[in-house]
N, C-alpha and C positions, 0 to 999 in steps of 0.2 A: 503492500499499500504505500502510496507516494503521497506524505503528507503536504500540501499548499500553504505555503508562508501568507498571511494577511498583511495589508497597508490599509492604515486608515488614515483618511486625509480631514484636515476639520477644517473648513473655509469659514472665516472670521468678517467677511464682508457682510454689512445690511444690505447691500445690494444684490439683487438676482441677476444671473449671469453675466457679472461686469469682470474687470480685468484679475482680480485675487482669483474668482472662480476659475476661470479659463486658465490661469500659471497653475493652478492646483490639478485640474483634470490633464493640461499638459502631460505634467510629473507622474499623476499616477498611470496615465496611459502608457507612459512609456515603462514603469514598472509591471502592467499589464503583459505588454509585449516579451518581457522578459519570463513570464510565468508566473506573476505571483497576481493574489485575489486583490482587489480594490474595491474601497468604499468608500464613496464622499460624502460627509456632513457639512451640509449648508447651512449657519446659523442664521441666516435669511428667512429658512424655513423654519425656524426652533425659537421656541422661548427660553430664554435662560436669564432668570432676573437674579441681580447682584445678591451677595452675601451680606446679611444683616447682622453677622457677627453673634448670634445665638448661643454659640456655643455646644450646640446639640451633637452635633459627629466630634467634639473634643471628647465627650462623656461616652461616646459611644452608641450613639442614637440615631437612627434617622433622622435626615436632614428634612425638618418641617416644610421648605419649600417645595410647591408641588409646582413643577416644567419639566423641561427637556433635559436636565442636567443630570437626571440618574438613566436617564435613556443613552446619553454622550458617553459617560463615564462605563457603563456596562460595555459598550462597542471597543473603549480603548482600553479595558481588561482584558477582552478577547482577542487584539489583534499583537499582531508581533512586532509592529514597527507603526510611529505615528508621525504624521507631516502634519503642522500645524502652517496655515498659509492666513496673515492679515495684510489689509493695506495699514500705509502709513497714516494715521490719523494725528497731527498736531505731533512728529517725532517722536510716536509711542503704538501701539499694538490699538485695535479698536476696542469700543466700549465691549462689544460683546465678548472677545477673548477676553479682556479683562476678567468680564461676569466671570464666565467659567475657569479659568484660571484661579479666582479666588473661590470658587465653590468647589474643585478639586481638593480640598482639602480633608473633606470627606470618604478619599479613596488613597488618601497619603500610603506609601508601601505598596501601593499593587501595581506599580507602572514601572517597576525596577526590573533594572536589565533590559527594558525592550530600547529597539532602537529608535530614534528621533531626529528629525529636520525642520529647517523652518525655512518659509518663503515669505519675501515681503515684496509689495509693491509699492512706490512711489510716485511722484509727479515728475522727479527728472533722476539723474542718473544717480546722484548723491543725495537723494532726497529722504533720508530717514531710513533706511532700509538695513543699514549695520546695526543702528540701535532696535528697529522692531526685532531683526531675527537675534539679534543679544538677549532682548526681552522674553522671546518665546522660547530660547537655548536655555535661560537661566531657573525658566517655569521647569524645563525639563531635567535639568542638573538637581533641582530640587527633590523631584521624584524619582531621583538616582537611574534616570533612564542613561541608555548609551548613544552621546552624539556622532553623528558621523563626521569623522576627520576631514573639515574644510574650511574656509577661510570665514564664512556665515552661514550661507544656505543659498538658494534662489533669490537672486535678486531684479525684480524687473523694474523697468519704467512703463507705466501707464497716463490713465488719463479720466479727472473725474467726467469729463465731457464725453468720451470718446469709450463705450464700455468694451471695446477689444483691440483697443492699441497696444496691448502687448503681445499681439501677434507680430507686429511688426520688430518688435524688440529682440533680436538675433542674438545678443549679447548675454539678454536675461533669459532667453530661451536656453541657449546653452548651459547655464548656470543652472535651469532646473533640469536639464540631462543629465548634468554631474551630479548632481545632489540624487536622483535616481540609482545613477550607476554606484554612487558610494552606499546607498541604502540598500542596495541588491548585496553587495560584497558584504556588508555587514552582517546582513539576514544568513548568508553562506558559509559564514566563517563557523 
């Protein structure tokens, strides 16, 4: 029996069908052609409320907030690798990703050893993508995930006005291909 490894992609853009979603799907398709099972979770289609720091998860109790977070965290735990993609919002991850990160306290210790990678889409070549990738990577390190060895991750130039501007960013798309390659290598070790 051949075990197929699964890569979960999480798109933190609040805009459906936009640049960050395209970049994530491009990367997941690269992995799919390498024989991996892939799935994308679009936060534009989910509701993830912010953490109110009630402390229930610290007491080992279930989070009282009823939204999509639990479903997403279950998918994370079943995946072998996780790619988080976010647009650059004022030199940081989107509010949707930040809310998901904050709520992930309820699964601490459960992502340990999973392979992780980051994608960021900004308005300019050096438009904060490095900082967003760093924020994603720091979240992954906090969960004791294995980060793929590359400078930052997939970094692309998009546009708020053009929903698929990243399609023309060959440099950025190549960084996504490299991210897919590094994730495949890490999973096959």
